[in-house]
C-alpha positions in Angstrom: 56.4 175.7 85.9 55.3 177.6 89.1 51.6 178.1 89.5 50.2 181.4 90.6 47.5 179.5 92.5 49.9 178.5 95.2 49.8 180.5 98.3 52.6 181.9 100.5 51.9 181.2 104.2 51.4 184.0 106.6 52.6 182.0 109.6 55.6 183.4 111.5 57.4 181.6 114.3 60.8 180.5 115.4 63.2 177.4 115.3 66.2 175.3 116.4 68.9 173.2 114.8 69.1 169.7 113.5 71.6 167.0 112.9 74.1 166.3 110.2 76.5 168.6 108.4 78.7 167.3 105.7 82.5 167.7 105.5 84.1 168.5 102.2 87.6 167.2 102.2 90.2 168.4 99.7 92.7 166.1 98.2 96.3 167.1 98.6 98.3 167.2 95.5 101.1 164.7 95.0 104.5 166.3 94.5 106.2 165.5 91.2 109.4 163.5 91.6 112.4 165.5 90.5 110.7 168.9 90.6 113.1 171.5 91.9 110.4 173.6 93.5 108.4 170.6 94.6 105.4 172.4 93.1 104.6 171.5 89.5 102.2 173.8 87.6 99.2 171.5 88.0 99.7 171.4 91.8 100.0 175.2 92.0 96.7 175.5 90.1 95.1 172.9 92.4 96.2 174.8 95.5 95.0 178.1 94.0 91.6 176.5 93.3 91.4 175.4 96.9 92.1 179.0 98.1 89.5 180.4 95.7 86.9 177.8 97.0 87.7 178.9 100.6 87.1 182.5 99.6 83.8 181.7 98.0 84.9 182.0 94.3 83.5 178.7 93.1 83.6 179.6 89.4 87.3 180.5 89.7 88.0 177.4 91.7 86.3 175.1 89.1 88.3 176.8 86.4 91.6 176.3 88.2 90.8 172.6 88.9 89.8 172.1 85.3 93.1 173.6 84.1 95.1 171.4 86.5 93.3 168.3 85.2 94.4 169.2 81.7 98.0 169.6 82.8 98.0 166.3 84.9 95.4 164.0 83.4 96.6 161.2 85.7 96.2 163.0 89.0 93.0 162.4 90.9 93.4 165.4 93.3 92.1 168.2 91.0 89.3 165.9 89.8 88.1 165.2 93.3 88.5 168.9 94.3 86.5 170.0 91.3 83.7 167.7 92.4 83.7 169.4 95.8 83.5 172.8 94.2 80.7 171.7 91.8 78.8 170.3 94.8 79.0 173.6 96.7 77.9 175.4 93.5 74.8 173.1 93.3 75.9 171.1 90.2 75.0 167.7 91.6 75.4 165.9 88.3 78.8 167.4 87.7 80.0 166.6 91.2 78.8 163.0 90.8 80.7 162.6 87.5 83.9 164.0 89.1 83.8 161.8 92.1 83.2 158.7 89.9 86.2 159.7 87.8 88.4 160.2 90.9 87.4 156.8 92.2 88.3 155.2 88.8 91.7 156.9 89.0 92.3 156.2 92.7 90.1 153.4 94.0 91.7 153.5 97.4 90.9 157.2 98.0 88.2 157.0 100.7 87.0 160.6 100.6 85.8 160.3 97.0 83.7 157.3 98.0 82.2 159.2 100.9 81.4 162.3 98.9 79.9 160.3 96.0 77.7 158.5 98.5 76.4 161.8 99.8 75.8 163.0 96.3 73.9 159.8 95.5 71.8 160.6 98.5 70.9 164.0 97.1 69.6 162.1 94.0 67.4 159.9 96.2 69.6 156.8 95.6 69.8 155.6 99.2 71.0 152.1 98.3 73.9 153.5 96.2 74.7 156.0 98.9 75.0 153.2 101.5 77.2 151.1 99.3 79.6 154.0 98.7 79.8 154.9 102.4 80.4 151.2 103.2 83.4 151.3 100.9 84.6 154.6 102.4 84.5 153.0 105.9 86.3 149.9 104.7 89.1 152.0 103.2 89.3 154.5 106.2 87.8 152.7 109.3 89.0 155.5 111.6 87.1 158.3 109.9 84.2 159.2 112.2 82.3 161.5 109.7 81.6 158.5 107.4 80.0 156.7 110.2 77.9 159.7 111.1 76.7 160.1 107.5 75.9 156.4 107.2 74.0 156.6 110.5 71.7 159.2 109.0 71.0 157.1 105.9 70.4 154.0 108.0 67.8 155.9 110.1 66.1 157.0 106.9 65.8 153.4 105.8 64.4 152.4 109.3 67.6 150.5 110.2 67.6 152.1 113.6 69.9 149.5 115.2 72.5 150.1 112.5 72.1 153.9 112.9 72.7 153.7 116.6 75.8 151.5 116.1 77.3 154.0 113.6 76.6 157.0 115.9 78.2 155.2 118.9 81.3 154.3 116.9 81.6 157.8 115.5 81.4 159.4 118.9 83.8 156.9 120.4 86.6 157.4 117.9 86.2 161.2 117.2 88.3 163.7 119.1 86.5 165.8 121.8 86.4 168.9 119.5 85.0 167.1 116.5 82.6 169.6 114.9 80.0 166.9 114.1 79.9 165.6 117.7 76.8 167.6 118.8 74.9 166.7 115.6 75.8 163.0 115.9 74.8 162.9 119.6 71.5 164.6 118.8 70.8 162.0 116.1 71.6 159.2 118.5 69.3 160.6 121.1 66.4 161.2 118.7 66.7 157.7 117.3 66.5 156.2 120.7 63.5 158.3 121.5 61.8 157.5 118.3 62.3 153.8 118.8 60.2 154.1 121.9 57.6 155.9 119.8 57.5 158.8 122.3 55.9 161.8 120.8 55.1 164.6 123.1 53.5 167.3 120.9 49.9 168.3 120.6 48.5 166.2 117.7 45.3 166.7 115.9 46.1 164.4 113.0 44.2 161.3 111.9 44.7 158.0 113.7 46.9 156.9 110.8 49.4 159.6 111.8 50.1 157.8 115.1 51.1 154.5 113.5 54.4 153.1 114.8 57.1 153.0 112.2 57.7 149.2 112.8 54.1 148.4 112.0 53.9 150.9 109.1 56.7 149.2 107.2 54.9 145.8 106.9 51.4 147.3 106.7 52.2 149.5 103.8 54.2 147.0 101.9 51.3 145.8 99.7 49.3 149.1 99.8 49.3 152.2 97.6 52.1 154.7 98.2 51.7 156.7 101.4 50.1 160.1 101.3 52.3 163.2 101.6 50.8 163.9 105.0 51.8 160.5 106.3 55.3 160.9 104.9 55.8 164.3 106.6 54.5 162.9 109.9 56.7 159.8 109.8 59.8 161.8 109.0 59.1 164.2 111.9 58.4 161.2 114.2 61.5 159.3 113.1 63.7 162.3 113.7 62.3 162.6 117.3 60.6 166.0 117.0 57.7 166.9 119.1 55.2 169.0 117.0 51.9 170.7 117.0 49.6 170.2 114.0 46.9 172.5 112.6 44.9 172.5 109.4 43.0 175.4 107.8 40.0 175.6 105.5 42.2 176.1 102.5 43.8 172.7 103.0 47.1 173.8 104.3 48.5 171.5 107.0 51.1 173.1 109.4 53.5 171.3 111.6 55.3 173.4 114.2 58.3 171.9 116.0 59.9 173.8 118.9 63.7 173.9 118.9 64.7 176.6 121.4 68.4 176.7 120.7 70.1 180.1 120.5 68.0 182.4 118.3 66.5 179.5 116.5 63.1 179.0 118.2 61.2 176.6 116.0 60.8 175.2 112.5 57.6 174.7 110.6 56.6 172.4 107.7 53.6 173.7 105.6 52.1 171.1 103.3 49.4 171.4 100.6 48.4 168.1 99.2 46.1 169.7 96.7 48.8 172.0 95.3 51.5 169.3 95.8 53.8 171.7 97.6 55.8 171.6 100.8 57.7 174.4 102.5 60.0 174.3 105.4 60.6 177.4 107.5 63.2 178.0 110.2 62.2 180.9 112.5 64.3 183.2 114.6 63.8 185.3 117.7 64.2 188.0 118.7 63.0 190.5 116.1 65.1 193.4 115.1 64.4 196.9 116.4 63.2 199.4 113.7 66.6 201.3 113.6 68.5 198.0 112.9 66.2 196.7 110.1 68.2 198.2 107.3 71.4 196.6 108.5 69.5 193.3 108.9 68.1 193.6 105.4 71.7 193.9 104.1 72.7 190.8 106.1 69.8 188.8 104.5 70.7 190.0 101.0 74.4 189.2 101.4 73.8 185.8 102.9 71.3 184.9 100.1 73.7 185.8 97.3 75.1 182.6 95.8 73.1 180.3 98.1 72.2 177.0 96.5 69.2 175.9 98.5 66.6 178.1 100.1 66.8 181.7 101.2 66.5 184.0 104.2 63.5 186.5 104.2 62.7 189.4 106.4 59.5 191.2 107.4 60.4 194.9 107.3 57.2 195.8 109.3 58.1 193.8 112.4 61.8 192.9 112.0 61.3 189.1 112.0 63.5 186.8 110.0 63.1 183.2 108.8 64.8 180.8 106.4 62.7 179.0 103.8 63.1 176.0 101.5 60.2 175.1 99.1 59.5 172.0 97.0 56.9 171.5 94.2 56.4 167.8 93.9 53.8 167.9 91.2 53.2 164.5 89.5 55.8 162.9 91.8 55.5 160.9 95.0 56.8 162.9 98.0 59.5 160.7 99.6 60.8 160.7 103.1 64.3 161.5 101.8 63.1 164.7 100.2 61.3 165.9 103.3 64.3 165.0 105.5 66.8 166.7 103.2 64.7 169.9 103.2 64.6 170.0 107.0 68.2 169.2 107.5 69.4 171.5 104.7 67.5 174.3 106.2 68.9 173.6 109.7 72.4 173.2 108.4 72.3 176.5 106.6 70.8 178.4 109.6 73.6 176.9 111.7 76.2 178.6 109.6 74.6 182.0 109.9 72.8 181.9 113.3 75.4 183.5 115.5 76.2 186.2 112.9 72.5 186.9 112.5 72.1 187.2 116.3 74.9 189.8 116.5 73.3 191.9 113.7 69.9 191.7 115.3 71.4 192.9 118.6 73.2 195.7 116.8 76.6 194.3 117.7 77.9 193.7 114.2 77.7 195.1 110.7 76.1 192.9 108.0 79.1 192.7 105.6 81.6 191.7 108.3 79.2 189.3 110.0 78.4 187.4 106.8 82.0 187.2 105.7 83.1 185.9 109.1 80.3 183.3 109.2 81.1 182.0 105.8 84.8 181.9 106.4 84.3 180.0 109.7 82.0 177.5 107.9 84.5 176.9 105.2 87.3 176.3 107.6 85.2 173.8 109.6 83.9 172.0 106.5 80.3 173.2 106.8 80.6 174.9 103.4 
């Protein structure tokens, strides 16, 4: 249960964007032999479910896929598609069950292996995620997104050579307009930088915070679990971010990393080891003028509705906006995967809405239109 003793930070800043967005592929229905229309009832429901998902009606999509499964219990397409819809709705366990069932029905269907791998990652099962992505790549060796996803997992497990190899293969085989190209290139660049242990930010951390990752692996093998502070600093370092660190009398440790891309100026990680709580903020510039703050507030409200992880928040007094994801890890060990996922989820979400948010702040778009356009574009590109 939440504890009232936990404090909400006053810090305000700005951010940029980070690697890795995940593509949700939909399985195409197989046409029934001998059907006059070429579209049996289950396939029509499956297609309608896909349209509802694209429109943001996830409950309706799940209902249609479920009905299609009843009509065609031997077809894997609606099972896999329901897994995608459940994943978007935040039902990780349900999505995992559906992907597993789709694999049992169609073991050669590579997208189900890929999506189940990403779902296992959300559960913290890195080994299982790697195994599923390996199988996805074996079945579809020309699919660049699977290499990009495996690269991120390999980097988390300190397999930097493997991560670099996967990034290079994905970039080499992907078309020029591949929507993951910039993220994959960024991941490749940051891994190479991290391998050289080149940190450029102002650091006021303990000497332990400057340990190289190569030495840390062996040194910590026989020791107690790393502190939350060490975990956060190692994740930031492994991701190649320069950051400034400060610590206040209340025990809050703030890490500020400049980004400077578009309206995303920076992101911050606020850690309280005493309260066992970590918060990630993505901060935007410029601030909205007073006469535009009502429209901006509507944008924030519309964008937040139905959002699975985190939320936008706005300061009505100065017109500033930021995105926030918080985690209470009470009685648990804070893992690198959790910290990385928080940062990347926050950056991925802000990537979806950043351009629309900039137009509303500038007074060039209405909130309702901007949010709908952003979410539609994200669905079409596979970001949602």
